[in-house]
N, C-alpha and C positions, 0 to 999 in steps of 0.2 A: 222434170218440172213442166207444168202445162204452159201453153202459150198465154192463157189469160193471166196467170200469175206473173209471167215475165212482163207483160204489158202493164199490169198494175204496179209492179215494182219500179219500172222505168218512169211511170207517171209520178209516183211518189218522189223519186229522186229529182225529177225536174221541178216539182213543187218546192222541195227543200232548197234547191239551187236558186230558184227565183226569190224565195224569202231571204236567203243569205245575201243575194245581190241587192235587194231592196234595202236591207238593213245597212249595207255599206253606203248606199246612196242617200238615204234619208237622214237629215240632220237630227241629232239627239239619239239615234238608234245605236250607233257605234260610239265607242269612247272617243272623246276629243283628244287630238294630238297635243302633246305637251308644248307650252308656249315659253317656258323658261321663267315664268313668274308664278309666285305662290298665289293660288286662287282659293277663295273661300267657298265651299259648297253652298248651294242655295239653302237658305234657312239656318245655316250654321253660324254661330257667334264666333268671331275671331278672338283669339287670345293674344292681346297686344303685349302681355307680359312675358310671353314665351313664343318668340318668333325671330326671324332674321331681318335685320334692317341694313340698308346701305347708308352709312353715316359719313358726313363730311366734317363734323364738328364745327358747324357754322362756317365752312370755307377753309378751315385750317388744313384740311386734306382735300384739295379741290376735286380729285378723281374719286374720292370716297373709298370706304373700306367696309367689309361685311362684318357686322356685329350680331351674333346670335345671343339674344338675351334669354336668360332663364330666371324666372321669378322676378322679372323686371330689371335685371342687371347683367352686365358683361364686362370682362376685362380683355381688351384686344391688344396683342403685342404690336409695337410700332417698329419701323425700320429706323433704328437710331443712327444709322450712317447717313441718312438723308435729312435735309431740312424738313421740319423745324427741330429735328434731333430729340424727339421725345422717346421714352422707353415703352410706354403703353398708354392706352386710353381707357378710362373708366366710363362706361355708358350706363345710363339709368333712365327708365321710363318713369316720368314723374306725374303725368296726367294724360287722360284720354277724354275725348268728347265726341258724341255721335249726333248725326243729323244729316239731312239731304243737302249736299253742297253743290253737286253737279246738275241738279234739276231733273233727275230721272225717277224721283219718287222713292228711291231706296236709301236707307241710312248709310252714310259714309262715316269716316272716322278721322279725327285729328289727334295726333300723338305728339306729346311734348317730350323731347329727349334732352337730357343733360349730358354734356361731355366734359370730362375733366382730364386734360392731358397731363401726364406725369413724366418727370417731376415738375410740379408747379402748384400754385395754390389757387388757380383760376378755374372757373366753370363757364362754358359757353352753352348756348341753347339753340335748338332748332325744332320747328314744328313741321312734321310730315303729314300729308293728307293722303288717305287711301279710299278708293271707291268701295262700294258694298261687296264687290267680288275680291277685294284685297289688292287690286291693281293700284300702283302709285299714281296719284293725280298730280303730285308736285309737293313743293315745300313753301311755307310762307317766307317772304323776304326776310333777310337777316335783321335782327334788332339794330344792327349798326346803321341800317337805312333810316332809322328813326332818331339817330343820335343828333344832338344839337351842340354846337361849340366843341369844347375839348373834353367834355365829360364822357364817362363810359356809357355804353348803350343801356336802354331800359332793360329790366329783368322781368320775365314772365312770372305771374302769380299762378302757381299750379292749380289752385282752387278756383281760378277765375277764367278757365278756358271752356268755351261753350259754342254751340252752333245754334243760331237764332235767325229765323226767316231766311234761310239759305246762306247766311253769312257766318264766317268764323269770327267770334268775338273773343278778344284776348285782353284780359285784365293784366296790366303791367305796373311796374313802379319805376319812375324815371328819376334821374339825378337832378337835384335842384342846385342852385348857385352855391349853397353852403354845404352840400354833401361831398363826401369823398369816398374813395374806394374802401377805406377803412370803416367808415360809418355805414356805407351802403346807401341806396336810393331811398327817397322819402316822399316823392310826389306821385300820387295815383294817376294812372293813365289807362284809358281804354281804347283799343284799336280794333277796327272792324275790317275784315278782308272778304272779298268775293271772288269766285272763280269765273273767269271770262271764257272758259273753254280751252284755254292754253296755259294760263298761269293765274296766280293770285295777285290781285291788285287791291290797293287800299280803297275802301268804300268811303263815301262822303260821310262826314260826322253827322 
């Protein structure tokens, strides 16, 4: 082998090495390390009916549990030996709404989840908010925070969840003085929430 070929090969090897090192150092050139959270690729639409959620059933399970919904639903076994002694939880995605909530210009998502602990005839609701990348931003305060008197909490209207002017607008139905659990709520109610960078707080009417 000639000396000129050896020098040329060595130079090419050095160039390839420098390119590889640059790729490792420059952001976006190498694959990002996993963060433990499901991320949505840029430009891809999230499928909120087919994904995993961490659900508390509006605080019934304070530490939460993982529910992987398929076609909008999931049945998750419960530890019946521990309070509140349910056998399983039926989870269903009942509504989604999109819009910029955190002010970065990208569309975020609000997802309304129904949770029915079994055996029981009750359903509780929670609304979880996700950024445009799929990162959880938090959850709306429990409907129990809107409860007045001894009546049950208001119920979300699945058709009335939206994002308007950076706020999450939730149409609900509240219990009036003459309503009961058997008849259900009858008083229309609209509640607006905004993100303050840490949590969701109720916006002024």
